[in-house]
N, C-alpha and C positions, 0 to 999 in steps of 0.2 A: 654212501659216500664213491664209493668205484663208479656206480651210473653219473652221476656229475663230475665228476673228472672226465672222465670218455666222451661228453657232450661236450663239455668245455674245450679240450682237444678237440674235437670234428671241426666245432665253431670256428676255431683260430683257423685251420687248413682250407677251411671253406672261402675264408676272404683272400687270400693269397691270389687265386684265378682274378678275382674281382682288382686287384691292386696293379696286377701284371697289367690287365687291360684299359685301367687308368692310365698307367705309364705309358703303354705301348700309345694309345691314345694321343695322350700329350707329344713325344716322339711325334707321332704322326702330324701334327697339328704343326709343329713346330717346322718341320721337314717341309709343308706346304706354305708356308710362310717366306721359309729360307730359299726354295725352290722359286714363289713368284715373284719376289725382291732381285730375285738372282742376288742375293747376297755373299753368295759364295767366294767372288771373284773381290768382296771389298773386305775378307776379312784379313788379316795381319796374320803375315805368316812367321813371324817372330814368336815362340813360346810364352814371351812373358806377355803378350795381351790374351785376356780372357777370350777365347771364341764367343762365350755368353755374353760377354760385354760390348763387344764388336755387334753381335745382334741386336743388342736392344739400342745400341747409339744409328745404326742402320737403317731398322724399323721406325725409331721415334723419327727420324732426318726425314725419312720416306711420306711415312704421314704429314707431318709437317711441312714439308714441300706440296702434297697435294690441299691440303689444308688453304695453304697460302696463296696457290692459284683457283682454288674454289672461290675466295674473297673477292681477290683481282677482277676474276670474272662477273661476279655479282657486281662490284663495286661500276665495271665497265661498261653495264648493260643498261640501254638510253630508257629513260621512263614513258611509260604507255601511257598516253591521255586519248579519251576518244567520248563523243558524244553520244548519248542514249537515240535512236532512232525516233522515238516519240516526242521529246522533248522540243515543245515549242520555243522556250527560251535559251539561247546561249550564255554561257558565263559573261558576266560584264566585265569589258576589257580595262587595263587598269591605265589609267589616267595619264603614271609616269613613261609608259611604255610608247605614246605616240612624242615625235617630236614637236617642236614650239611652231609650227607653219601647218602641222597637223599632216605631212607629205609621208613619212613611213610610222609601222608600229614593228613590234618586235616582242616576241617572247621566246619561251621553248616550243610554242609548238604551231607559231606560225610569224613567216614575216611579210610585210607589206611596203612597197615603194612607189610612189605615186610621180608621173614626168611628163611632160608636155612637149607638142612641139606645132607648127604649124606646118599644113598640107594642103596642097590645090586651094589656097589663099583660104582655109579653114584652121579651126584652132582642133588640135586633138589630143585627148585627154586617156591616160594609161594608168593601170595601178597594176605593177606585178605583185602576184601572189604565192608566196611558197607554203603549204601547211606538212603538218606531220600525219595527220591521219584524213581519210577521205570521208568520214560523218563530220568535215569541218565545213564543206562545200555542203549549203541547205538552199532551199526555198522556203521565201518567208511569206506568210498568207496577214492580209490585214485583219485583224484582230483573231490571229490564227485559227481561222475557220475559212474552210470554202465556202463562200457568199457571194451571189450576184451583185447584192446591193451594198455590201463595205467595201468602201474605196478612203485610202487617204492619200498623203502624200510622200511620195518615196525615202525621203530621208528621216518621216515619223514610224512607218515601217520599220526601218532601218535598227531606227534607236530603240522602238519595244520588243526588238528580239533582240538587241546588244550586240549587233555589229559591227565587227571591226571595218572591214570594205564592203560596198553591197553597189548591185547597179539594176535599175526596171528591168521587170520580165518581160512576160508576154500579154500584160493587161485583157487578163483571160474572161473579166467579168464585163469585158467591150463588146462582150459575141457569146451566143450560146451554145458556140460546136467549137473543137479541138481538143485533144487530150491534154488532160491535167491528172500526174499524179503526186501526192504531197507525203514526204514523210514513208513510202509504203504504201499507203494510200492510194488507190485507184480514186478519183473524183467525175473523171468524166473522159469518153473515149468516143464521142463523135468527130466526125471529119469535116473539114475545113478546105481538105487540098491544099494544105500548109506542111510544112517539116513540122516534125518532131526533135525536140531535144531533150536525149534521156542522159539519166548520169545512174550512174548503176554506182556497187556496194563499194567499189574499188576508187571511187572517186573519176574513173572514166567518161567521157562524154561521146554522145551517140547521134547520128541525128537518121529522120527515115520519114520519110511520105505517110502522111496518118493514115490512111487508107490501107498501106500494107504493114502497119507496125503489128498485128495478129496474125497474117500469115507467115512474116518474115523469120519468127521464132526469134527472133532479138530479145520477148520477154522470159523464154524459157532459156537461151544461153546466158543473159546477165540476170542479176539480183538489182532490178530497176528500183530505186531510192525518189528517186523525183523526174517529174517530166512536165514539161510544158510545150505550146504551139505558135512558132511563128517563122523563123527563118526568113530566107532558105539558108543551108549550109553554106560557107561562104569560102572556108578552105578545108581541103581532104586532102589528108597523107602528105601534109607542108606545100602544097599547092592552091594556089586560086582557083576555084571554079568557073568556069565559064556561065556565066548570069545572062539568060534574055529573059525570065521571067520572076515575081517575086511576091511577098508578101504586100508590098506598098510602094509605087512609085519607084521603081530600079532601075528607071534609067534618067530620072531628074534627080539633080542635087537636092539633099534633105541631111538632115540632123539623122547620124546612126548611133546604134550601139551595139554592140556585140561581147559574146563571153569567147573564149581561146581556150586552148591547153597547147602545152609545149610536149614533145615527146619522152620528158625525161620524167615521169610521174605527176606527183603531187603538184605540179608546177600552172600556175595559169596566169593568163592575161584579160584585163576589164576593160571597155573601151568606148569612149563617147566619140564621135565627131559632131560638131557645132554644127547649126546650120539657120538660113531663114532669118540672117540679120546681117547687119553692117559688118561686123568685125570677119563672120565667120561665112563662108558660102553654102558649104555644105559637099559631101559625095553622093556622087553615084553609085548606086551596090557593087560594079565592077570595079569601080575607084577604092574602096571601100576593101574588098575583097582583095585586092592587090596589095593595097597598103598591111595589110596584117601580114599574108602570105610574107610580105619582105622582111617581116618581124621576127620570122625563123619558127613559126606557132603551126603543128602539126595538125591543127585542129581548128575552127571559128563558125560561131553562129550567129547570128542577124536575132537579136532581140528586135523589140518595141522601139521605133525610131521614132523622131517628131519630135512633138514636146514631151513626149515619154521621157524620153534619153537623159538618164540622170546618173550622174556619177559620184557616189559619198565614199570616205576618209572619213573615221571620226567624227560623224554626223556634223561633217562637211560638205556643204555639193562643190566637188569641184570643177564642173563646167558652168559653162552660163547657158541655162535651159532658154529652147524657143521661146517667142512670144512671151518673154520677161519673167516665169514664175514655172515652179512645178508644176504639174498634174497630178489630180488623185487617181489613184491606179489600185487594182487589187493583190498585186505580189511583187515580188523582188529576187533576184536571185544574191547571195550574201556567205562570205566567209569571217568564221569566229575563232575564237580562240578555245580550246579545251581546257585552258587552268581556271578552275577556280579561285575568283579572287578572296582576299581574307572573309568577304559579307557571307561566302558560300554561295554566291547568286551566280 
């Protein structure tokens, strides 16, 4: 019995250091919390208030404040929408987001506005576009494939890819040369002595003579998503280029088409100038460049004009096409919504 009593007594004594350790650990934790939140300044000096009560209230208030702030920050974060690079067909635009005249479209990821004017005895048509993400500027191919035999009307290609706004491209399958990159996939790199339009993953537009693309380093400097070949570049750093040569009859009045970018990021303009008809004479390349520069764009690139020049908003052709109707082409440039519709398309 004595031995048992001694063992129990020793066990009780051995628990004291552990208990003291726990107490000191708790006191250390409390001291850390108090120091961290600087709560000494908040404790009431009156003896009628319990310090533990004040500490509880202040710590709780501090955490409540942090939680509330975090919740507000989360609520203020904008929704991020993006389209996969290898996606051939964009989400279907919501019909109710167009106005009745199909002159505008707006949702959380894109705003589009159409306008027109007369310049040098020609009807000029514009579509102003702002997008939320670079993936919304895209190259559309007839049948979603690079094929020299596949052609269709620009409005039909635009419809097949669910374009909100679109313009004809370079008519790549009208010749066997010229750079072509489709959604990151290089399709053709042969030269035809024209300017190449290169669109990078940030949505920025660049121009480079086709025979200098490889040696220029532009492919290493930027992640190029889409490229086509026509040109020339019309506006550079906000100023009209002096154009003496071009891809097609630069010095005679013709129907023209262009894609432009403003200096404020994901802000673009599509433009088609009518020509070869009684109501519209057409523009020389220099007149076209001067016009676009006057609109405040930072960059402008000449696309295929003539009968190819077609401007589309909501499957509606906004200009009168030369010779009375659209020409079948292989490609378009277009802007898409990044919001999936109710059908998940």
